[in-house]
C-alpha positions in Angstrom: -5.5 -3.5 -5.7 -3.6 -6.4 -4.2 -3.7 -6.3 -0.4 -0.4 -5.5 1.4 1.2 -8.6 2.9 1.9 -8.6 6.6 4.3 -10.6 8.9 1.2 -12.6 9.9 0.7 -13.6 6.2 4.4 -14.5 5.9 4.3 -16.6 9.0 1.2 -18.5 7.8 2.8 -19.2 4.4 6.1 -20.3 5.9 4.4 -22.5 8.5 6.1 -20.7 11.4 5.2 -18.3 14.2 5.0 -14.6 13.6 7.7 -14.2 16.3 10.0 -16.4 14.2 9.4 -14.3 11.1 10.3 -11.2 13.2 13.5 -12.7 14.4 14.5 -13.8 10.9 13.8 -10.4 9.3 15.6 -8.5 12.1 18.6 -10.7 12.1 18.2 -11.1 15.9 18.1 -14.9 15.9 21.7 -15.1 17.0 22.2 -18.3 15.1 19.4 -20.1 17.0 17.1 -20.4 14.0 17.7 -23.3 11.7 18.8 -22.4 8.1 15.8 -24.4 6.7 13.5 -22.1 8.7 15.2 -19.0 7.5 14.9 -20.2 3.9 11.2 -20.9 4.3 10.6 -17.4 5.7 12.7 -15.7 2.9 10.8 -17.7 0.2 7.5 -16.6 1.8 8.6 -13.0 1.8 9.5 -13.2 -1.9 6.3 -15.0 -2.9 4.1 -12.5 -1.0 6.1 -9.4 -1.9 6.3 -8.6 1.7 8.1 -5.3 2.5 8.9 -4.4 6.2 7.6 -1.1 7.6 10.9 0.3 8.7 9.4 3.5 10.1 7.0 1.5 12.3 9.8 -0.8 13.5 12.0 2.3 14.3 9.2 3.7 16.5 8.6 0.4 18.1 12.2 -0.6 18.8 14.0 2.8 19.0 16.3 1.6 16.2 16.9 3.2 12.8 18.0 -0.1 11.2 20.8 1.9 9.7 24.6 1.7 10.4 27.3 4.1 9.3 30.6 3.0 7.6 33.3 5.6 8.0 36.3 5.6 5.7 39.0 8.3 5.3 39.0 8.4 1.5 36.2 6.9 -0.6 38.2 7.6 -3.8 40.9 5.3 -2.7 40.2 1.9 -4.4 41.1 0.1 -1.2 37.8 1.1 0.5 35.0 0.1 -1.9 35.5 -3.7 -1.4 35.6 -3.1 2.3 32.3 -1.2 2.2 30.9 -3.9 0.0 31.8 -6.5 2.7 30.1 -4.4 5.4 27.0 -3.9 3.2 26.6 -7.6 2.3 26.5 -8.7 6.0 24.4 -5.7 7.2 21.8 -6.0 4.6 21.3 -9.7 5.1 20.5 -8.8 8.8 18.0 -6.1 7.8 20.3 -3.0 8.1 20.9 -0.3 5.6 24.4 1.2 5.3 25.4 4.8 4.8 29.0 5.3 3.8 30.8 8.5 4.9 34.1 10.0 3.8 36.0 11.6 6.7 39.3 12.6 5.0 40.9 11.0 8.1 40.0 14.3 9.9 39.4 14.1 13.6 36.7 16.8 13.6 34.8 15.0 10.9 35.1 11.6 12.7 33.8 13.3 15.9 30.9 14.7 13.9 29.7 11.3 12.9 30.1 9.9 16.4 27.8 12.7 17.4 25.3 11.6 14.7 25.2 8.2 16.3 24.8 9.8 19.8 21.8 11.6 18.5 20.2 8.2 17.5 20.5 8.8 13.7 22.3 5.5 13.2 22.4 2.4 15.4 26.1 1.6 15.2 29.4 2.4 13.4 32.0 0.5 11.5 35.0 2.8 11.0 38.5 3.4 9.9 39.6 6.1 12.3 42.7 8.1 11.8 42.1 10.9 14.4 40.1 9.2 17.3 41.3 7.4 20.3 39.5 4.8 22.4 38.8 7.5 24.9 36.9 9.5 22.3 34.8 6.4 21.5 34.2 5.2 25.0 31.3 7.5 25.9 29.3 6.3 22.9 29.7 2.7 23.7 28.8 3.3 27.3 25.6 4.9 26.0 24.8 1.6 24.2 25.9 2.4 20.6 28.3 -0.3 19.3 31.4 0.6 17.3 33.8 -1.7 15.4 37.2 -0.4 14.3 39.2 -1.5 11.3 42.7 -1.2 12.7 46.2 -1.1 11.2 48.0 -2.6 14.2 47.5 -5.7 16.3 44.9 -5.3 19.1 44.1 -7.6 22.0 40.6 -6.4 23.1 39.9 -4.7 26.4 37.4 -3.6 29.0 35.8 -1.1 26.7 33.2 -2.7 24.5 34.8 -1.8 21.2 35.6 -4.6 18.8 38.7 -4.5 16.5 39.2 -6.2 13.2 42.7 -6.1 11.6 45.6 -7.7 9.8 49.1 -7.6 11.3 50.4 -4.7 9.2 53.7 -4.6 11.1 54.4 -8.3 10.3 53.2 -8.0 6.8 55.6 -5.1 6.1 58.4 -7.0 7.7 57.7 -10.1 5.5 57.4 -8.0 2.4 60.8 -6.5 3.1 62.3 -9.9 3.8 60.8 -11.1 0.5 62.7 -8.4 -1.4 65.9 -9.2 0.5 65.5 -12.9 -0.5 65.7 -11.6 -4.1 69.1 -10.1 -3.4 68.1 -6.5 -2.6 70.2 -4.8 0.1 69.3 -1.2 -0.6 65.5 -1.0 -0.1 63.7 2.4 0.3 60.2 3.0 1.6 57.8 5.6 0.4 55.2 6.6 3.0 52.6 9.2 3.8 52.8 11.3 7.0 49.7 10.0 8.9 47.4 7.1 9.3 48.9 3.6 9.1 52.3 4.9 8.1 54.1 4.1 11.4 53.0 0.5 11.6 54.2 -0.5 8.1 57.4 1.7 8.4 58.2 0.0 11.7 57.9 -3.5 10.2 60.1 -2.4 7.3 62.7 -1.0 9.8 62.6 -4.2 11.8 63.4 -6.4 8.8 66.4 -4.2 7.8 67.7 -4.0 11.3 67.6 -7.8 11.6 69.8 -8.0 8.5 72.2 -5.2 9.3 70.8 -2.9 6.6 70.0 0.8 6.7 66.5 2.1 6.2 65.8 4.9 3.6 62.4 6.5 4.1 60.9 9.2 2.0 57.7 10.9 3.2 54.9 12.4 1.2 51.9 14.5 2.1 49.3 12.2 0.8 48.7 8.4 0.2 48.0 9.0 -3.5 49.7 8.4 -6.9 50.8 12.1 -6.8 52.2 11.7 -3.3 54.2 8.6 -4.4 55.5 10.4 -7.5 56.7 13.4 -5.5 58.4 11.2 -2.9 60.1 9.2 -5.6 61.3 12.4 -7.4 62.8 13.6 -4.1 64.4 10.2 -3.5 66.0 10.1 -7.0 67.3 13.7 -6.7 69.3 12.9 -3.6 73.1 12.5 -4.0 73.1 9.1 -2.3 73.2 5.9 -4.4 69.8 4.9 -5.8 68.0 2.0 -4.0 67.5 -1.3 -5.9 64.0 -1.7 -4.5 61.2 0.6 -3.3 58.3 -0.4 -1.1 55.3 2.0 -1.0 52.9 1.8 2.0 50.0 1.5 -0.3 49.4 0.6 -4.0 48.3 4.1 -5.1 51.7 5.4 -3.9 53.4 2.5 -5.6 51.8 3.3 -8.9 53.0 6.8 -8.5 56.5 5.4 -7.9 56.3 3.4 -11.1 55.2 6.3 -13.2 58.1 8.4 -12.0 60.6 5.7 -12.5 59.4 5.2 -16.1 59.5 9.0 -16.7 63.2 8.8 -15.7 63.9 5.9 -18.0 64.5 3.5 -15.0 63.6 -0.1 -15.8 61.3 -1.9 -13.4 62.3 -4.4 -12.0 65.7 -4.6 -13.7 67.1 -1.4 -12.1 64.6 -0.8 -9.3 62.0 -3.3 -8.1 58.7 -1.9 -6.7 56.2 -3.4 -4.2 53.1 -2.0 -2.7 50.4 -2.8 -0.2 46.6 -3.5 -0.4 46.2 -5.3 -3.8 43.7 -2.8 -5.2 42.3 -3.8 -8.7 44.7 -1.7 -10.6 47.7 -3.4 -9.0 47.4 -6.3 -11.5 46.6 -4.1 -14.4 49.6 -1.8 -14.4 52.7 -2.7 -16.4 54.7 -4.4 -15.0 52.0 -5.9 -12.6 52.6 -4.8 -9.1 53.8 -7.1 -6.3 51.8 -6.3 -3.2 50.2 -7.4 0.0 46.6 -8.6 -0.2 44.4 -7.7 2.8 41.1 -9.1 1.4 39.2 -6.0 2.2 35.8 -7.5 1.6 36.5 -10.1 4.3 37.7 -7.3 6.7 34.5 -5.4 6.1 32.3 -8.5 6.4 33.9 -9.5 9.7 33.5 -6.0 11.1 29.8 -5.9 10.2 29.3 -9.3 11.8 30.8 -8.1 15.0 28.6 -5.0 14.9 25.4 -7.0 14.2 26.2 -9.3 17.1 26.4 -6.3 19.4 23.2 -4.8 18.0 21.2 -7.9 18.4 22.5 -8.6 21.9 24.1 -12.0 21.1 27.5 -10.6 22.2 28.0 -8.3 25.2 30.9 -7.3 27.4 34.5 -6.4 26.8 35.9 -5.6 23.4 37.0 -8.4 21.1 39.9 -8.5 18.7 39.8 -10.5 15.4 42.9 -10.9 13.3 42.5 -11.9 9.6 45.1 -13.2 7.1 47.2 -11.4 4.6 49.1 -12.7 1.6 52.1 -11.4 -0.4 51.1 -11.5 -4.1 54.2 -11.7 -6.3 54.0 -10.1 -9.7 56.4 -8.9 -12.3 57.4 -5.5 -10.7 59.8 -7.4 -8.5 
């Protein structure tokens, strides 16, 4: 039987110290290790078939080498690319990722915070619908880092919670202005009742107010195709004049809007234009292809994971940081 390779064997083959091997494999180098050295270590690991003993490392360092990624709805196509971004960064730093569906429920979110408090994961990247910074504060004070993926602009603060976000308010405002630039003056919005609804609705309201137009908002009970369809049916059944454009607060709802308009023989975009938010894969596949706001979820997830790893390896300490990423309006044939 071939002997099991050790870190000492990896160090000898790579021509570096065992301490350097440990830093590379743990991701704790904090950017201080030259890329050429990291490459040598990784090549030696592959050549020798070295496999870290995670159980021994957990006992030695009091770390599980596992982080949790909390999302409100794993069936929503918005979230898999985000999770993939988290996973790609975490795994390159030696961490496993468990993904948890919370349904945006406060009690479930608290349950997984408690799991971290018990030492079952080392940190959390999360999209939180029910928790406040005060709920999270005790965990960070106990030394467990948390990074939030946020819908609204953040500025950082004294509590060591990092935030990664796009400016959803401004994005919704710009999307509304985009429709107005195409001549639309009667623009409705379809939204859910919780989560990120208020930020995007407020941006939509701001754009209309700036141009002397009246908002028309129809709420649904879920951010789903079915929710979008029900809200559109309600909008069409009202006695007021039909809008010439509809913005949905996410692409799933927008697809529900499009199905309902088609069922009612309403042409898109000739009679009513439709726009969404998130640029999920099906947005470009529906007919007509959906105009939407791309958030680049994989980049959001990767940035959140990088922030968490920096907290875990101690290269960053102190107050919470805020990182704003870019969005882009993707024009397609639904408008």
